[in-house]
Backbone bond lengths (Angstrom), bond angles and torsions (degrees), N, CA, C in turn:
res aa  C-N    CA-C-N  psi(-1)  N-CA   C-N-CA  omega(-1)  CA-C   N-CA-C  phi
1 M - - - 1.379 - - 1.547 114.55 -
2 S 1.291 121.33 125.95 1.480 119.97 -175.02 1.573 108.35 -80.28
3 D 1.285 113.83 175.51 1.459 121.22 -176.98 1.485 107.95 -66.39
4 A 1.361 121.91 -40.56 1.483 123.82 176.10 1.467 109.27 -56.66
5 D 1.289 119.74 -45.49 1.496 122.92 -176.74 1.567 112.57 -64.45
6 A 1.326 112.89 -41.15 1.510 120.12 176.45 1.467 105.83 -62.95
7 L 1.327 121.49 -51.20 1.434 122.31 -179.42 1.515 112.86 -57.71
8 L 1.215 117.36 -45.55 1.511 121.21 -174.57 1.513 103.67 -71.75
9 S 1.392 131.03 -41.88 1.374 129.95 176.05 1.509 113.38 -59.34
10 G 1.350 116.56 -39.04 1.496 119.35 173.79 1.419 115.31 -65.75
11 L 1.315 120.10 -42.98 1.432 123.56 174.52 1.520 112.28 -64.26
12 W 1.322 117.03 -42.04 1.507 116.26 172.77 1.486 116.02 -63.01
13 A 1.420 116.11 -35.54 1.444 115.17 -177.77 1.498 108.39 -70.97
14 Q 1.272 127.50 -22.98 1.458 128.54 -179.18 1.590 107.02 -70.32
15 D 1.432 115.36 -32.38 1.361 119.39 -171.33 1.484 116.05 -102.36
16 Q 1.367 119.09 16.53 1.503 124.70 -174.04 1.568 105.60 -79.49
17 S 1.371 108.86 143.93 1.471 112.97 174.38 1.644 111.38 -73.43
18 P 1.252 115.45 162.86 1.467 112.05 -179.30 1.555 111.81 -67.86
19 A 1.393 117.13 166.60 1.468 118.58 -171.03 1.585 104.09 -75.54
20 Q 1.301 120.79 -31.34 1.363 122.47 178.72 1.541 112.79 -134.82
21 D 1.342 119.28 142.99 1.493 118.95 174.52 1.435 107.46 -109.05
22 P 1.372 109.80 108.60 1.566 113.69 -175.51 1.558 113.51 -56.95
23 A 1.150 119.36 -34.76 1.523 119.97 -176.97 1.609 109.21 -69.93
24 F 1.230 116.47 -36.33 1.450 122.73 178.16 1.556 106.34 -67.88
25 V 1.319 115.91 -47.40 1.475 122.27 -170.60 1.599 104.32 -67.36
26 I 1.324 124.20 -39.47 1.434 127.50 178.57 1.515 107.75 -65.85
27 A 1.306 117.70 -48.50 1.445 120.09 177.91 1.477 117.41 -52.80
28 V 1.420 110.34 -43.87 1.473 117.15 -177.42 1.544 109.46 -70.83
29 M 1.294 116.88 -36.85 1.494 122.38 174.78 1.384 113.08 -63.63
30 Q 1.353 122.94 -40.00 1.445 125.76 178.63 1.625 107.98 -65.76
31 K 1.248 114.02 -44.03 1.469 115.15 -178.57 1.444 113.43 -63.49
32 V 1.426 113.97 -35.61 1.487 116.65 179.93 1.514 109.93 -72.45
33 E 1.246 117.50 -37.48 1.475 123.09 -178.67 1.537 108.10 -68.50
34 L 1.298 116.58 -38.17 1.515 117.36 -176.76 1.493 111.09 -74.14
35 Q 1.402 120.53 -27.34 1.404 126.33 173.90 1.591 104.09 -70.87
36 R 1.285 120.47 -44.90 1.510 120.37 -178.74 1.477 111.67 -65.03
37 F 1.391 115.52 -40.46 1.449 115.44 173.59 1.509 115.32 -59.94
38 R 1.305 113.74 -48.84 1.548 116.29 178.58 1.478 114.13 -57.67
39 L 1.362 115.80 -39.55 1.489 119.81 178.15 1.530 108.06 -66.53
40 D 1.347 119.72 -48.08 1.456 120.66 174.54 1.458 114.29 -52.47
41 M 1.319 114.94 -51.26 1.521 119.75 -177.20 1.605 109.29 -61.60
42 A 1.284 118.63 -38.94 1.508 122.79 177.16 1.485 111.23 -60.66
43 W 1.456 114.05 -42.47 1.543 114.13 -179.85 1.460 109.28 -75.45
44 L 1.317 121.63 -27.24 1.453 124.27 174.51 1.612 109.96 -67.78
45 V 1.148 118.73 -46.41 1.549 119.19 177.77 1.609 108.19 -65.40
46 I 1.346 116.28 -46.23 1.515 116.62 173.31 1.491 115.44 -51.54
47 G 1.368 117.68 -48.41 1.382 125.01 179.22 1.453 115.76 -63.99
48 C 1.337 117.11 -43.14 1.452 121.19 176.91 1.614 111.31 -64.77
49 F 1.285 113.84 -42.71 1.539 114.75 177.95 1.529 109.30 -65.41
50 A 1.360 119.26 -42.82 1.468 120.23 179.70 1.534 106.66 -62.30
51 A 1.269 123.41 -44.77 1.462 123.82 178.31 1.486 110.78 -62.13
52 G 1.258 123.37 -38.04 1.488 125.61 178.12 1.406 108.70 -67.37
53 V 1.419 123.82 -38.72 1.357 124.20 -178.29 1.567 106.48 -69.44
54 V 1.246 116.98 -44.34 1.486 120.63 -175.71 1.577 106.40 -65.16
55 F 1.339 119.53 -45.77 1.470 121.13 -177.79 1.664 107.89 -64.82
56 W 1.293 113.77 -33.23 1.533 115.23 178.81 1.464 112.53 -68.66
57 A 1.399 111.96 -38.42 1.570 118.37 -178.84 1.663 108.29 -67.90
58 V 1.266 110.48 -42.08 1.520 117.24 -171.92 1.573 111.86 -80.29
59 A 1.344 117.86 -18.62 1.454 118.22 -177.33 1.561 115.86 -57.39
60 P 1.340 118.42 -38.11 1.424 115.27 -179.67 1.621 112.50 -70.19
61 L 1.315 113.72 -28.55 1.503 116.32 178.73 1.426 110.64 -74.40
62 I 1.376 118.06 -38.95 1.488 116.74 174.61 1.416 108.90 -66.42
63 E 1.256 125.09 -42.87 1.450 124.72 178.40 1.462 111.06 -51.39
64 A 1.306 117.73 -52.86 1.450 131.29 -175.48 1.612 106.60 -58.49
65 L 1.341 113.46 -46.14 1.494 114.88 176.57 1.414 115.56 -67.67
66 A 1.316 116.62 -30.50 1.629 125.38 177.52 1.650 101.95 -63.78
67 R 1.324 114.56 -50.44 1.438 118.62 -176.47 1.575 108.85 -60.96
68 L 1.362 116.36 -46.42 1.440 117.59 -177.56 1.476 111.82 -62.92
69 A 1.345 116.75 -40.63 1.450 114.91 -179.13 1.501 115.33 -70.13
70 G 1.270 117.12 -18.52 1.453 120.15 171.58 1.568 119.18 64.42
71 P 1.375 112.01 -112.42 1.492 111.92 -178.18 1.534 113.28 -79.11
72 L 1.301 116.06 -10.82 1.528 116.80 179.12 1.541 106.84 -70.44
73 T 1.262 121.22 -21.69 1.522 120.65 -174.59 1.454 111.48 -106.93
74 G 1.248 124.00 76.84 1.393 128.75 170.50 1.502 114.52 -93.34
75 P 1.233 120.07 172.00 1.513 118.13 179.20 1.480 112.37 -62.34
76 S 1.332 122.26 -17.49 1.491 117.79 179.70 1.494 110.74 -88.22
77 T 1.356 114.76 -13.09 1.442 118.43 177.41 1.553 116.88 -95.18
78 I 1.271 118.15 -37.51 1.414 125.74 174.69 1.543 120.01 -70.07
79 G 1.271 111.90 -32.60 1.521 119.31 172.08 1.447 116.41 -55.92
80 P 1.342 121.42 -54.91 1.425 122.26 -179.80 1.532 110.62 -65.37
81 V 1.380 119.77 -35.12 1.373 121.27 178.60 1.527 114.84 -61.08
82 V 1.385 109.99 -41.40 1.490 116.54 -179.75 1.477 105.01 -68.37
83 A 1.332 120.49 -44.30 1.496 123.33 -176.46 1.529 109.36 -57.75
84 A 1.361 114.87 -45.94 1.403 119.47 -179.85 1.555 115.22 -62.42
85 L 1.352 111.25 -43.73 1.492 114.75 171.80 1.428 114.10 -58.94
86 A 1.446 121.09 -43.34 1.442 121.65 179.09 1.516 111.24 -63.83
87 M 1.411 116.30 -38.55 1.531 117.86 -179.36 1.613 107.07 -67.23
88 A 1.348 116.07 -41.51 1.347 113.55 179.28 1.534 115.48 -62.30
89 A 1.376 116.80 -35.03 1.466 118.14 174.42 1.512 114.68 -68.52
90 L 1.317 112.69 -36.14 1.469 113.81 175.61 1.582 115.63 -66.36
91 L 1.297 113.55 -35.88 1.474 121.41 -177.92 1.446 107.46 -71.10
92 W 1.412 117.66 -41.40 1.523 122.25 176.58 1.523 108.36 -60.14
93 S 1.325 116.11 -42.47 1.441 115.95 -175.89 1.443 112.99 -73.46
94 W 1.304 120.05 -28.41 1.438 126.09 174.46 1.482 115.06 -66.66
95 I 1.428 114.40 -43.62 1.359 121.91 -171.27 1.562 109.19 -80.98
96 S 1.494 117.06 -25.93 1.422 115.37 179.22 1.623 115.70 -96.17
97 D 1.356 111.00 18.83 1.446 115.07 -178.47 1.472 109.23 -70.43
98 R 1.364 118.24 116.66 1.392 127.35 -176.10 1.512 109.07 -68.46
99 P 1.292 121.38 143.96 1.447 126.92 172.13 1.633 110.39 -73.52
100 Q 1.432 115.91 141.99 1.203 121.02 -177.28 1.565 112.26 -82.03
101 P 1.344 126.00 134.96 1.460 123.67 -176.29 1.502 110.36 -67.24
102 A 1.209 120.00 152.48 1.532 123.90 -175.00 1.506 101.20 -84.39
103 V 1.351 117.35 140.81 1.402 123.04 176.29 1.605 111.94 -95.43
């Protein structure tokens, strides 16, 4: 490398921009997280609506089965069944939680 090249690279090294701009990085991260939050909320709303529709559609069937079962379905019998179904739904939700992609 000649002296002119060394002089020029020394001058350019003094005028280089930083390797990372923290304000830009934070702004991009905020935008990505906001998009991810909106997508998660949209899926949550869709899932809750779908679950409500399914429960609304299945309610008459459950009521008919409860009438058919008669004395087998007292308050002491239905409570644990509902609790077990709720726990199964929570467990399924916890197990199927998808990992978030790295940014």
